[in-house]
C-alpha positions in Angstrom: 103.4 111.2 113.8 103.3 107.6 115.6 106.2 105.3 115.2 105.4 101.6 114.1 107.6 98.7 114.7 106.9 96.3 112.1 108.2 92.8 112.5 108.9 89.9 109.5 108.7 93.4 107.2 110.0 91.0 104.6 106.8 88.6 104.6 103.6 88.6 102.4 102.0 90.5 105.4 105.4 92.9 106.3 105.3 94.0 103.2 101.3 94.7 102.5 101.9 96.7 105.8 104.4 98.4 104.3 102.6 99.4 101.3 99.1 100.2 103.4 101.0 102.8 105.4 102.9 104.7 102.7 100.2 107.3 102.6 99.9 107.6 106.3 101.9 110.2 108.4 103.3 107.6 110.4 107.2 106.2 110.8 107.6 102.5 110.0 110.6 100.8 111.8 111.1 97.8 109.7 112.4 94.6 110.9 113.2 91.0 110.0 115.8 88.2 111.3 118.8 90.2 110.4 117.5 93.5 112.7 115.9 91.8 115.1 116.0 88.4 117.3 112.9 88.5 118.2 113.6 85.7 120.6 116.2 87.0 122.4 114.0 89.2 125.3 117.0 91.6 126.2 117.7 92.3 122.6 113.3 93.2 122.0 113.6 95.0 124.9 117.1 97.1 124.1 115.4 97.3 121.0 112.1 98.6 122.0 113.7 101.0 123.9 115.8 102.5 121.9 113.3 103.4 119.1 110.4 104.1 120.9 107.2 102.3 119.1 103.8 103.6 119.8 102.8 100.6 118.4 104.2 97.0 117.7 102.8 94.9 114.5 103.9 91.5 114.6 104.3 89.5 111.1 107.2 87.6 111.8 106.3 83.8 112.3 107.6 79.7 111.6 104.9 79.5 108.8 106.2 76.5 107.4 103.4 74.0 108.3 104.9 70.6 107.8 108.8 71.9 109.1 107.0 72.9 112.6 106.2 69.1 113.4 109.8 68.2 112.5 110.9 71.5 114.1 108.5 72.3 117.2 111.5 73.7 119.6 112.2 76.4 116.5 108.4 77.1 115.9 107.6 77.6 119.4 110.7 79.7 120.3 109.5 82.1 116.9 105.4 81.6 117.2 105.3 81.5 121.1 108.9 83.2 122.6 108.8 85.6 120.2 105.3 87.3 120.6 106.0 86.9 124.4 109.2 89.3 124.1 107.3 91.5 121.9 104.5 92.1 124.2 107.1 92.6 127.8 108.9 95.3 125.2 105.5 96.7 124.1 104.0 97.2 128.0 107.7 98.5 129.3 107.5 101.4 126.6 103.8 101.7 126.8 102.9 100.5 123.2 100.0 99.1 121.4 100.7 95.0 120.5 99.3 93.7 117.2 99.6 89.4 116.7 98.9 87.8 113.9 97.6 84.4 114.7 96.3 81.8 112.8 93.0 79.3 111.4 95.1 76.6 112.6 94.4 77.1 116.1 91.4 75.4 115.7 90.6 71.4 114.7 88.5 71.6 111.7 86.0 69.7 113.2 83.2 72.5 112.8 80.0 72.5 110.5 80.0 76.3 110.5 82.3 79.1 110.9 84.2 79.1 114.2 84.2 82.6 116.0 86.1 84.9 118.4 84.3 83.0 121.0 84.7 79.1 119.8 87.1 76.4 121.8 90.4 76.1 120.5 91.8 72.8 119.8 95.1 72.7 117.3 96.2 69.7 115.7 99.6 70.1 115.2 103.2 72.0 115.9 102.1 75.5 113.9 98.8 75.5 115.6 100.1 74.6 119.0 103.1 77.3 119.0 100.3 80.2 117.7 98.4 79.5 120.0 100.9 79.6 122.6 101.8 82.8 121.1 98.2 84.4 121.5 98.6 83.1 125.5 101.7 84.8 125.8 100.6 88.4 123.9 97.2 88.3 126.2 99.6 87.6 129.7 102.0 90.4 129.3 100.6 93.1 127.2 97.7 95.7 128.1 96.8 97.3 125.1 96.3 94.3 122.4 95.0 93.2 119.1 95.3 89.4 118.3 94.4 89.1 114.8 93.7 85.6 113.4 93.9 85.3 109.3 94.0 82.0 107.0 95.1 80.8 103.3 97.2 84.2 103.3 98.4 85.3 100.5 100.8 88.6 99.0 104.0 89.5 97.7 106.2 86.3 98.2 105.7 82.9 97.7 102.4 81.8 97.9 99.6 79.3 96.7 98.4 81.4 94.0 101.6 81.7 92.7 102.6 78.3 93.2 99.7 77.3 91.3 100.3 79.3 87.9 103.7 78.3 88.1 102.6 74.6 87.9 99.8 74.9 85.5 102.3 76.2 82.9 104.5 73.4 83.6 101.9 70.6 83.6 98.1 71.2 82.3 97.2 69.9 84.8 97.3 70.0 88.8 96.2 67.8 91.8 94.8 70.0 94.3 92.6 68.6 98.1 89.0 68.9 98.2 87.9 68.4 101.4 89.5 71.1 102.9 87.8 74.3 103.7 89.0 77.5 104.6 88.7 81.5 103.2 91.6 82.6 101.0 92.9 86.3 102.1 94.3 88.8 100.5 97.4 90.1 102.9 96.2 93.7 101.3 92.8 93.3 102.7 94.3 91.8 106.3 96.5 95.2 106.4 93.6 97.2 105.6 91.7 95.5 108.7 95.0 96.3 111.0 95.3 100.0 109.4 91.9 100.2 110.6 91.9 99.0 114.4 95.6 100.0 114.8 94.4 103.9 116.0 91.2 102.6 118.2 91.7 101.3 121.2 89.4 98.3 120.4 91.4 95.9 122.0 91.0 92.2 121.9 90.6 88.9 119.9 89.6 89.0 116.3 89.0 87.2 113.4 90.2 88.3 109.8 89.7 86.8 106.7 88.5 87.9 103.0 84.7 86.7 103.2 83.0 83.6 101.7 84.8 80.2 101.8 86.3 77.2 99.0 88.2 74.3 98.9 91.6 74.6 98.0 90.8 72.7 94.4 88.0 75.5 94.4 90.9 78.0 95.1 93.1 76.6 92.2 90.0 76.8 90.2 89.4 80.1 90.5 92.5 81.4 90.0 93.0 79.3 86.4 89.8 80.8 85.5 90.9 84.3 86.5 94.1 83.9 84.6 92.7 83.0 81.4 94.1 79.5 81.7 92.8 76.0 80.7 94.6 73.9 83.7 92.4 70.6 84.4 92.5 70.4 88.6 92.0 67.0 89.8 90.3 67.0 93.0 91.9 64.7 95.7 91.3 64.1 99.4 93.8 64.7 102.2 94.4 61.1 102.5 95.5 61.1 98.8 98.2 63.6 99.6 99.5 63.0 102.9 101.5 65.5 104.7 103.8 65.7 107.9 101.3 68.2 109.6 97.7 67.3 110.0 95.7 70.3 108.9 91.9 71.0 110.0 89.1 70.1 107.6 86.8 73.1 108.3 88.5 76.4 109.2 86.0 78.8 107.4 86.4 82.0 110.4 83.6 84.5 111.0 84.5 87.9 111.5 82.6 87.8 114.4 84.3 90.7 116.6 85.3 93.0 113.7 81.1 93.4 112.4 80.1 93.8 116.5 83.2 97.0 117.2 83.7 98.6 113.8 82.4 99.5 110.7 85.1 98.0 108.6 84.9 94.5 106.2 86.5 92.7 104.6 86.0 92.2 100.5 84.8 88.7 98.9 87.5 86.6 97.8 87.0 86.3 94.6 86.9 89.7 94.3 90.0 90.0 96.2 91.8 87.6 94.6 91.0 88.8 91.1 92.5 92.3 92.3 95.3 90.8 93.2 95.9 89.1 90.0 95.5 91.8 88.2 98.1 94.3 89.9 100.9 91.1 90.1 
């Protein structure tokens, strides 16, 4: 029976991983900050040596993009040093390392989807620290999968729930229309990780639902599926300033997935519809 260590188990992806694996013949070792401080290498190595996982799935991250700008050191410890420590531990006990990264490693200046071969150039602290995490995983783990995803939603605080709440309160919302990406269900991402994990298809992958839209179009689809009559006012990024600069275009092409596996993600609209039916 495989032993799988999951960090960030209480987050959206961590919960989706638990749901995805619940019928599998595996032992999940669930941890969050209370059980394991991934920024402490001695603690991480000792924990791995005690638990002897076959696989480590790192779902832990500092994902508050705006806060990362003013908390760079904290973001670096969680998003970069954390995966480094987990990779050191994985190598020590012979475990596979699965690390989840982000579309924010790109600057958003492209006009066609980014593949795993596209040059990276993060705009802000979140992307910079997540990219550093990727580099540490490559440096310290000998059996790794790095999975970049985007616009994730699942069981927890997310854009879908925020829109539904604001729509009920106000009857209209303002949402940026000049940032383009691929809304991705945590359930779909967990399926992808589950498909990769038993294989030896190591390397860097993009993992998002198929298709793309703007945040405003995403909001409109949410209200459509909810049967809510809510007006979505299209705003430019300049009209909605935030501390962190965000990539204007961060559509990811799941190129390596197509090249090396038979796995395909659902279309983003279909995944969203299923999520809203079940939540």
